C-alpha positions in Angstrom: -6.8 -3.9 8.0 -10.3 -4.9 8.7 -12.0 -1.9 7.7 -11.1 -2.3 4.3 -10.1 -5.9 4.0 -12.7 -7.0 1.6 -11.0 -4.4 -0.3 -7.6 -6.1 -1.3 -7.8 -9.4 0.1 -7.6 -12.7 -1.7 -10.1 -16.0 -2.2 -7.4 -17.5 -0.4 -6.9 -14.6 2.2 -10.7 -14.7 3.1 -9.8 -17.4 5.7 -7.6 -15.2 7.5 -10.8 -13.1 8.6 -13.0 -15.6 10.5 -9.1 -15.8 13.3 -10.5 -12.6 13.6 -13.4 -12.7 14.9 -15.4 -11.5 11.7 -16.9 -13.1 8.1 -16.1 -11.8 5.1 -20.0 -10.1 5.2 -19.0 -8.8 8.6 -15.8 -6.9 7.4 -17.4 -5.8 4.2 -20.1 -4.1 6.3 -18.0 -2.9 9.5 -15.4 -1.1 6.5 -18.9 0.8 4.8 -20.1 1.7 7.8 -16.6 3.2 8.9 -16.6 5.2 5.7 -19.7 7.1 5.6 -18.0 8.2 9.3 -15.3 8.8 8.2 -16.8 10.9 5.3 -20.5 12.3 7.1 -17.5 13.5 9.5 -15.1 15.1 7.0 -18.7 17.2 5.8 -18.9 17.8 8.7 -15.4 19.4 10.2 -15.3 21.2 6.6 -19.3 22.5 7.1 -18.0 24.0 11.2 -14.8 25.3 9.8 -16.6 27.3 6.7 -19.5 28.6 8.3 -18.2 28.6 12.2 -17.9 32.4 12.0 -21.5 32.8 10.9 -22.5 30.4 13.9 -19.9 33.3 15.9 -22.4 36.3 15.0 -25.3 34.9 15.2 -24.6 33.7 19.1 -23.3 37.4 19.4 -26.3 38.6 18.2 -28.0 36.3 20.1 -26.8 37.2 23.3 -25.9 41.3 23.2 -29.1 42.8 25.1 -31.5 45.6 22.9 -31.2 49.3 24.4 -33.3 52.2 24.7 -31.5 53.9 21.8 -32.2 51.3 19.4 -34.8 52.9 18.2 -36.7 52.7 14.6 -34.9 51.2 11.9 -31.7 49.7 13.8 -34.6 47.8 15.7 -35.7 45.8 12.7 -34.2 42.4 13.1 -32.7 42.1 9.1 -31.5 45.7 9.5 -30.0 45.3 13.3 -28.1 42.5 11.9 -27.1 43.4 9.0 -25.4 46.8 10.9 -23.3 44.7 13.8 -22.5 41.5 10.7 -20.6 44.5 8.8 -19.0 46.4 11.7 -17.4 42.7 13.8 -16.2 41.9 10.0 -14.7 45.2 10.1 -13.6 44.9 13.3 -12.8 41.9 14.8 -12.4 39.4 11.8 -10.1 37.0 13.9 -12.2 36.6 16.8 -15.1 35.6 14.6 -13.4 32.0 14.8 -12.7 31.6 18.7 -14.2 28.2 20.2 -14.0 26.3 16.8 -11.6 23.7 18.1 -14.8 22.9 20.6 -17.0 22.6 18.2 -14.6 20.4 15.4 -13.9 18.2 18.9 -17.9 17.7 19.4 -18.2 16.5 16.3 -16.2 13.3 16.5 -18.6 12.0 19.9 -21.7 13.8 17.8 -21.6 11.8 14.4 -20.6 8.5 16.7 -24.1 9.0 18.4 -26.3 9.9 15.8 -26.2 7.3 13.2 -27.0 4.7 16.0 -29.2 6.0 17.3 -31.2 7.2 14.6 -31.1 3.7 12.8 -32.1 2.2 16.2 -35.2 4.5 16.6 -36.6 4.2 12.6 -36.0 0.5 13.4 -38.1 0.5 16.8 -40.7 2.4 14.4 -40.9 0.9 11.5 -41.4 -2.2 14.4 -45.0 -0.7 16.0 -47.4 -2.4 13.8 -50.7 0.3 12.3 -53.6 0.6 13.7 -57.1 -0.7 12.7 -57.3 1.8 10.0 -53.9 0.9 8.4 -51.8 4.4 9.8 -48.3 4.3 10.9 -46.9 6.3 13.1 -44.4 9.1 10.8 -40.9 7.4 11.2 -38.3 9.7 9.6 -40.3 12.5 11.6 -40.2 10.7 15.1 -37.0 9.2 14.8 -35.2 12.6 14.4 -37.1 14.1 17.2 -36.3 11.0 19.5 -32.2 11.3 18.2 -32.0 14.9 18.8 -33.7 14.6 22.6 -31.3 11.5 23.6 -28.1 12.9 21.2 -28.8 16.6 23.8 -27.0 14.5 26.2 -23.5 14.9 23.8 -24.2 18.4 22.2 -25.2 20.1 24.9 -21.5 20.2 26.9 -20.0 21.0 23.3 -23.1 24.3 23.5 -21.8 25.4 26.3 -18.2 25.3 26.0 -17.7 26.6 22.2 -20.9 29.9 23.1 -18.9 31.0 25.8 -15.7 30.8 24.1 -17.5 32.7 21.4 -18.5 35.4 23.3 -15.3 36.2 25.7 -16.6 34.9 28.8 -14.1 32.8 28.6 -10.6 32.8 26.7 -10.5 29.0 25.7 -12.5 25.8 25.5 -10.6 24.2 28.8 -10.9 27.4 30.7 -14.7 27.3 29.6 -15.1 23.3 30.6 -13.1 24.4 34.4 -15.3 27.2 35.1 -18.3 25.5 34.4 -17.3 22.2 36.4 -16.0 24.9 39.3 -19.4 26.3 39.8 -21.6 23.6 39.5 -20.1 20.7 38.9 -21.2 18.3 35.8 -24.5 20.0 36.1 -23.0 23.8 34.6 -22.1 21.8 31.3 -25.6 20.7 31.2 -27.4 23.8 31.7 -29.7 24.7 29.7 -30.2 21.2 28.6 -34.7 21.4 28.5 -34.1 24.6 26.7 -32.1 22.5 24.1 -34.3 19.7 23.9 -37.4 21.4 23.4 -35.6 24.0 20.5 -34.6 21.1 18.4 -38.5 19.4 19.0 -40.1 22.7 17.7 -36.9 23.1 15.2 -38.0 18.9 13.4 -41.5 19.6 13.8 -41.6 22.4 11.8 -38.5 21.3 10.0 -40.6 18.3 8.8 -44.2 20.1 8.3 -43.0 22.9 6.2 -41.0 20.7 3.9 -44.0 18.0 3.5 -46.7 20.9 2.9 -44.1 22.6 0.1 -43.5 20.0 -1.5 -46.7 18.7 -1.8 -47.7 22.3 -3.5 -43.9 21.9 -5.4 -46.2 18.3 -7.1 -49.3 20.6 -7.8 -47.4 23.5 -9.4 -45.5 20.7 -11.9 -48.2 19.2 -12.3 -47.9 16.2 -10.3 -44.3 14.9 -11.7 -41.5 14.6 -9.6 -39.4 17.8 -8.6 -36.1 18.3 -10.0 -32.6 19.0 -8.5 -33.6 22.6 -8.7 -36.9 23.0 -7.5 -36.0 20.2 -4.5 -32.8 22.9 -3.9 -35.2 25.4 -3.8 -38.0 23.4 -1.1 -35.0 23.2 0.7 -33.9 26.6 1.3 -37.4 28.2 2.0 -37.9 25.2 4.4 -34.3 26.4 6.0 -35.7 29.7 5.7 -38.9 29.8 7.5 -37.6 27.3 9.9 -35.2 29.1 11.6 -37.0 32.5 11.7 -40.1 30.4 13.5 -38.3 28.9 15.9 -35.0 32.1 16.7 -36.9 33.0 19.2 -36.4 29.8 21.0 -32.9 29.9 20.3 -32.4 33.3 21.6 -33.7 32.6 25.1 -31.7 29.1 25.2 -28.1 30.9 24.3 -28.4 33.2 27.1 -29.8 30.6 29.2 -26.4 28.8 28.0 -24.3 32.1 28.8 -26.1 34.2 31.4 -23.9 34.3 34.3 -24.0 31.7 36.0 -23.9 31.4 40.4 -23.0 28.4 42.6 -25.5 25.9 43.9 -24.7 25.6 46.9 -23.3 28.8 48.9 -19.6 27.0 50.6 -18.9 26.3 47.3 -18.2 26.9 43.3 -17.1 29.8 42.0 -19.8 32.6 39.9 -19.0 32.6 36.4 -19.4 35.6 34.6 -21.3 37.3 31.5 -24.7 38.9 31.4 -27.0 38.4 34.6 -30.3 37.9 31.8 -32.1 35.7 35.5 -33.7 34.4 33.0 -35.2 30.1 34.9 -36.2 28.7 31.5 -37.7 29.2 28.3 -41.0 30.6 29.1 -39.5 33.0 31.7 -36.9 33.8 29.2 -39.7 35.0 26.1 -41.7 36.7 28.9 -39.0 39.0 30.1 -37.1 39.3 26.7 -40.2 40.8 25.4 -41.2 43.4 28.0 -37.2 45.0 29.0 -36.7 44.8 25.2 -39.7 44.5 22.9 -40.9 41.5 21.1 -38.5 42.7 17.8 -35.1 41.5 20.0 -36.6 37.8 20.2 -35.7 38.0 16.6 -32.2 38.9 16.5 -29.5 36.8 14.2 -31.5 35.3 11.8 -29.6 36.9 9.0 -26.4 35.2 9.8 -28.1 31.4 10.1 -30.8 32.3 6.0 -27.0 34.0 4.6 
């Protein structure tokens, strides 16, 4: 009620707001914030539900190891992805929605944390005075990077649970969470935290750098005029495609670290979690082993679903 109070309370009814500890402006601000959060959450839910099959296909492609039999054109990333996508859509269409509940449940806490964190980082960075040359730090870029790292505390557990259900290591999100807790306690839910932070920072840096350069190039090609909606959309499309392609090797290793076979931390307790034993100890170790065992092209498995 208080969230929408300014919309329907009369002039005399505003006297009720101070009794609740809110002024009219505070109630209006609270209502606007709530509306923005609900709208953003609804949009995020719709996006996740519609694109979850593509996310599942990408996760399975990243998890699957290349074999010596995959030679010639089959090893080309786009060609191999297209073949596997066709096979999954033909034989396992219903299984592509596995892990959707974990994805939807994780959207709410992530939305609650993301916007306040981003605003706090933005406000803090804007308060930093310019140097002697009048230069200020890139606020939006640094705020996005900092927000991504902080939000990893919320996103990583849901990512671990969702990925293990999508691949089929666990049947349900509850089973995935329980097995992670039995194996390593709460640490089991944060497998790949460092890798996730590195991937997020790399993605943000590549994305913002590409976007800035493409906007400069687009403005120059457009005679210095502001880009229209279609041109902005084209810039966004190219930026997303290039960013996803450049950061795909890091994302593959991150996915495998989160879903590889996990062993208990102590010899006397816990239980192992099923999955392929990649044996990756980190991003650098994973990239090295994947390149040696499967070839460099294996580091670009799964970009087609993301590009689509």
